[in-house]
C-alpha positions, 0 to 999 in steps of 0.5 A, a space after each residue: 417117838 423120842 429122839 436124843 441129840 448130843 450137843 456139846 462144846 460151843 453150841 451147848 454153851 450158847 444154848 445154855 446162855 439162851 436159857 440163862 437169859 430167860 429166852 427159853 425155859 430149857 435147852 430142850 425148848 430151844 432145840 425144839 424151836 430151832 427144829 421148827 425154824 429148820 422146817 420153815 426154811 426147807 421146802 418139804 414139797 421139793 425135798 419130797 419130789 426129789 426123793 420120789 424121783 431119785 429113790 425107790 419110795 412110794 407115792 404116799 411115803 413122798 406125800 407124807 414127807 411133803 406134809 401135804 395130803 396125797 391129792 395136793 402133792 400129786 397136783 404139785 408134782 404135775 405142776 412141776 412136770 412130774 407124773 406120778 407112777 400111779 395105775 397100771 404099767 403093763 397088762 399084767 397089772 390088771 386082772 379079774 377079781 374074785 372073792 375078797 380083796 384088800 385095798 391099800 391107800 393108793 387104790 382107796 384114793 383112786 377108787 374114791 376120787 374117780 368113777 371107779 367108786 360106782 364100779 366098786 359099789 356095784 361089785 361089792 353088792 354082788 360077789 366081791 368083798 372089798 376091804 380097806 384099812 380102818 386107819 383110812 376110815 376118817 378120810 373115806 368118811 370125808 370123801 363120802 360126805 363130799 359125795 352127799 353134798 354133790 347129791 351123789 350116793 355115798 353108800 360105802 363099797 368097802 368094809 374095814 379091817 384093822 391093819 397094824 402099821 409096820 415101820 421099817 427103813 428097808 427099800 422100797 421106802 413105804 409108809 407104815 400103813 402100806 407095809 402093814 397092808 402088805 403083811 396083812 395080805 401076806 398072812 390072809 392070802 387076800 389079793 391086794 389092790 394097789 395103784 402104786 407100782 412100787 408097792 406092787 413090786 414089794 408085794 411081789 417080793 413077798 409072794 402077795 398077788 397085787 393088781 391095779 384098781 383098773 382090775 375093777 373095770 376088767 371084772 365089772 365090764 364083761 358083766 355089763 356092770 359099767 354104763 360108760 367105760 369111756 367116762 370111767 377112763 376119763 375120770 381116772 386120767 384126771 387123777 392122773 392114773 396110767 392106763 396101758 394104751 392097748 388096754 384102753 383101746 380094747 376097752 373103748 371098743 368093748 373088747 374084754 
């Protein structure tokens, strides 16, 4: 993307003087250097955190602003006493899955960073088809490689589909890939699996069915597809993922 900036008056003269002095080869180079210094001065993590807490933005959008991977940004948020709105807020955010399901960046992260991975793997081998945007493949391959290093199985529970990013400044502020996932789900009629409450709200506005990845538990557990629901829940809380207290109590008692 090319951004045009109009500079005139004294500021323009000073920039041209820097070029005349041989400090820069062009005014454009001087401006690029100034922008780099600006980003060194601004604390992008704090700016992103403030954006997340004060405006209607997705967690991945805020992480992109911070310039850090999602996991690192979440760690920073927690260190500042701010919990991400990740997971299920109500019982309505969790349901039984069937057929074909599309994962967004937030649910893909949650699945691969928790024991939901094993649940997703079992379900994908039965009658559930899980899809993820192809743009997430490089990150998924890294997570799978880390599993191999730990001596864990790394068979992928997801298939890839090509999702074109959609850039927009409409509210809520989502990443281009998140908007692309919403458009893809809307066109195909797939159920969207998202752990970002703000993405689910955007999906609802488009008429797209969207559920939290906790729905994988609700789908697998009644079939005996989870050896220890308690361990799965603990792995989710370590992210941290929100689980409605009533739902957690029911699951721990084996009530589905």
